[in-house]
C-alpha positions in Angstrom: 0.1 -0.1 0.0 1.5 3.5 -0.9 2.0 6.4 1.2 -0.6 9.1 1.1 -0.7 12.6 2.4 -3.6 14.7 3.7 -4.3 18.0 5.2 -7.1 17.7 7.8 -9.0 20.6 9.2 -10.4 20.3 12.7 -12.5 22.6 14.8 -12.6 22.7 18.7 -16.2 22.4 20.0 -17.6 22.2 23.5 -17.9 18.3 23.0 -14.2 18.1 21.8 -12.4 18.2 18.5 -14.4 17.6 15.3 -12.8 17.1 11.9 -14.7 18.8 9.2 -12.5 18.7 6.0 -9.9 16.4 4.6 -7.9 17.2 1.6 -5.8 14.4 -0.2 -2.8 16.2 -1.4 -1.1 13.2 -3.2 1.6 10.6 -2.7 4.7 12.6 -3.2 6.1 13.7 0.2 8.2 16.7 -1.0 5.1 18.1 -3.0 2.8 17.6 0.0 5.2 19.1 2.4 5.7 22.1 0.0 1.7 22.7 0.0 1.7 22.5 3.8 4.6 25.0 4.2 2.7 27.6 2.2 -0.2 27.6 4.6 -1.0 30.5 6.9 -1.0 30.0 10.6 1.2 29.5 13.5 2.9 26.5 15.1 2.3 27.9 18.6 -0.5 25.6 19.2 -2.4 25.7 22.6 -5.7 24.6 24.0 -7.1 28.2 23.5 -6.9 27.8 19.6 -10.2 26.8 17.8 -9.1 25.8 14.3 -6.3 23.3 13.6 -4.8 22.1 10.4 -2.9 18.7 10.4 -0.4 17.4 7.9 -1.1 13.7 7.9 0.8 10.7 6.3 -0.9 7.4 5.9 1.3 4.5 5.4 0.0 1.0 5.4 -3.4 2.3 6.5 -2.2 3.9 9.5 -2.2 7.7 9.9 0.8 9.6 11.3 0.5 13.4 12.3 3.6 14.9 10.8 2.8 18.7 11.7 0.0 20.8 13.1 -0.7 24.6 12.8 -3.5 26.7 14.1 -5.1 29.5 12.3 -7.8 32.3 12.2 -11.0 32.2 10.2 -9.4 34.4 7.5 -6.2 32.4 7.4 -8.5 29.2 6.9 -10.1 30.9 4.0 -6.7 31.6 2.4 -5.4 28.2 3.2 -8.4 26.6 1.4 -7.5 28.7 -1.5 -3.8 27.7 -1.5 -4.7 23.9 -1.3 -7.3 24.1 -4.0 -4.9 26.1 -6.3 -2.0 23.7 -5.7 -4.1 20.7 -6.3 -5.4 22.2 -9.5 -1.9 22.9 -10.7 -0.7 19.4 -9.9 -3.7 17.7 -11.4 -4.3 19.8 -14.5 -1.1 21.6 -15.4 2.0 19.7 -14.2 0.8 16.4 -15.8 1.3 17.7 -19.3 
């Protein structure tokens, strides 16, 4: 089974952490890491934060959290734009 990379979005709620989005960003570690590095936010994660973005590797069906950042709602909107743009480029432009 090949290695896959994801970016997951999680929201802190009164009942705990709730995942609400998951982006498959490919099988290429270098490319996936490059996309994650472009995201806006901070690595200074604390329990006061509400929005979390995880960089996850799935190998042999088992997920491993590689990195996490937290962001504001405005940064989240920008991050979704960045992820979508990068996925569009890799799926439509870089294959030719």
